[in-house]
C-alpha positions as CSV (number, residue, x, y, z in Angstrom):
1,Q,-80.2,-53.2,-108.9
2,V,-82.7,-56.0,-108.1
3,E,-85.8,-55.4,-105.9
4,V,-87.0,-58.3,-103.8
5,V,-90.4,-58.3,-102.2
6,E,-91.7,-60.9,-99.8
7,S,-95.3,-61.7,-99.0
8,G,-97.4,-64.3,-97.4
9,G,-96.5,-63.9,-93.7
10,G,-99.1,-64.0,-91.0
11,L,-100.4,-65.5,-87.8
12,V,-100.8,-69.3,-87.7
13,Q,-101.3,-71.9,-85.0
14,A,-98.6,-74.4,-84.2
15,G,-98.8,-77.3,-86.6
16,G,-100.2,-75.1,-89.3
17,S,-98.8,-74.1,-92.7
18,L,-97.9,-70.9,-94.5
19,R,-96.4,-70.2,-98.0
20,L,-94.1,-67.3,-98.4
21,S,-93.5,-65.7,-101.8
22,C,-90.6,-63.7,-103.0
23,A,-90.9,-61.7,-106.2
24,A,-87.7,-60.3,-107.8
25,S,-87.5,-57.5,-110.3
26,A,-84.5,-59.0,-112.1
27,R,-84.9,-59.7,-115.8
28,T,-84.6,-63.3,-114.8
29,I,-83.7,-65.1,-111.6
30,R,-82.6,-68.1,-113.6
31,T,-79.0,-67.4,-112.8
32,Y,-79.5,-66.2,-109.2
33,T,-79.1,-68.1,-106.0
34,M,-82.2,-67.2,-103.9
35,G,-82.3,-67.6,-100.2
36,W,-84.6,-67.3,-97.2
37,F,-83.4,-66.1,-93.8
38,R,-85.2,-65.2,-90.6
39,Q,-84.5,-63.0,-87.6
40,T,-86.0,-62.4,-84.2
41,T,-85.5,-59.3,-82.1
42,G,-82.1,-59.4,-80.4
43,K,-80.8,-62.3,-82.5
44,E,-78.6,-62.6,-85.6
45,R,-80.2,-63.3,-88.9
46,E,-80.4,-67.0,-89.4
47,F,-80.2,-69.0,-92.6
48,V,-83.3,-71.0,-93.5
49,S,-83.0,-72.3,-97.0
50,Q,-81.6,-71.5,-100.4
51,S,-82.3,-72.4,-104.0
52,Y,-79.4,-72.6,-106.4
53,W,-79.5,-71.7,-110.1
54,N,-79.1,-75.4,-111.1
55,G,-82.1,-76.5,-109.0
56,G,-80.3,-77.6,-106.0
57,T,-81.5,-76.7,-102.5
58,R,-80.1,-76.5,-99.0
59,Y,-81.9,-76.2,-95.7
60,A,-81.1,-75.4,-92.1
61,D,-81.3,-78.5,-89.9
62,S,-84.1,-76.8,-87.9
63,V,-86.4,-76.7,-90.8
64,K,-85.5,-79.8,-92.8
65,A,-88.5,-82.0,-93.7
66,R,-90.8,-79.2,-92.7
67,F,-90.0,-76.4,-95.2
68,T,-89.7,-76.6,-98.9
69,I,-88.1,-74.0,-101.2
70,S,-89.1,-73.8,-104.8
71,R,-88.8,-71.4,-107.6
72,D,-90.7,-70.4,-110.7
73,N,-88.1,-68.8,-113.0
74,A,-90.8,-67.7,-115.5
75,K,-92.4,-65.6,-112.8
76,N,-89.2,-64.5,-111.1
77,T,-90.6,-65.8,-107.9
78,V,-89.3,-68.1,-105.1
79,Y,-91.5,-69.8,-102.6
80,L,-91.0,-71.1,-99.1
81,E,-93.7,-73.7,-98.1
82,M,-93.7,-74.0,-94.3
83,N,-95.5,-76.9,-92.7
84,S,-95.7,-78.2,-89.2
85,L,-94.9,-74.8,-87.9
86,K,-93.6,-74.4,-84.4
87,P,-93.6,-71.3,-82.1
88,E,-89.9,-71.2,-82.5
89,D,-90.4,-70.5,-86.2
90,T,-91.8,-67.1,-85.3
91,A,-89.6,-64.5,-86.9
92,T,-89.3,-61.9,-89.7
93,Y,-88.5,-63.8,-92.8
94,Y,-86.3,-62.2,-95.4
95,C,-85.7,-63.2,-99.0
96,A,-82.4,-62.5,-100.6
97,A,-80.8,-62.8,-104.0
98,T,-77.2,-63.1,-105.3
99,T,-75.4,-64.0,-108.5
100,R,-72.9,-66.0,-106.5
101,T,-73.3,-69.7,-107.2
102,L,-72.5,-71.0,-103.8
103,P,-73.0,-68.3,-101.2
104,S,-71.9,-69.5,-97.8
105,S,-73.3,-66.7,-95.6
106,S,-75.9,-64.0,-95.6
107,S,-73.1,-61.5,-96.2
108,Q,-72.7,-62.9,-99.7
109,Y,-76.2,-62.0,-100.7
110,D,-76.5,-58.7,-102.5
111,Y,-80.2,-57.9,-102.6
112,W,-82.7,-58.1,-99.7
113,G,-86.3,-57.6,-99.2
114,Q,-88.0,-55.8,-96.3
115,G,-89.2,-59.0,-94.7
116,T,-92.5,-60.5,-93.8
117,Q,-93.6,-61.4,-90.3
118,V,-94.5,-65.0,-89.4
119,T,-96.0,-65.6,-86.0
120,V,-96.8,-69.1,-84.8
121,S,-99.0,-69.3,-81.7
122,S,-98.8,-72.3,-79.3
């Protein structure tokens, strides 16, 4: 069992920045794919970004060029740097982990955090 804990959410004005952190309790996340998802009330959970074990990354079109995912395997931590935030980025952000090398949906992630709220005011 892997515990995943997010932190770093908060309230920010449009155009501002936040950095989310995700700490995993695995012995090492080096072989894990780590992902960020977000969800607002009444909507399905939405893919934001993922970091593959080999260093590759993938982003949703809505956040490309604004968000950057990175990982520090030595600290078992993944980060999501969010710049140029927009009100539509307001959501609860979830970190997830899986040993699958190419997960194609949220259902293929095995371990989830409790989420951290990000609110962007206009």
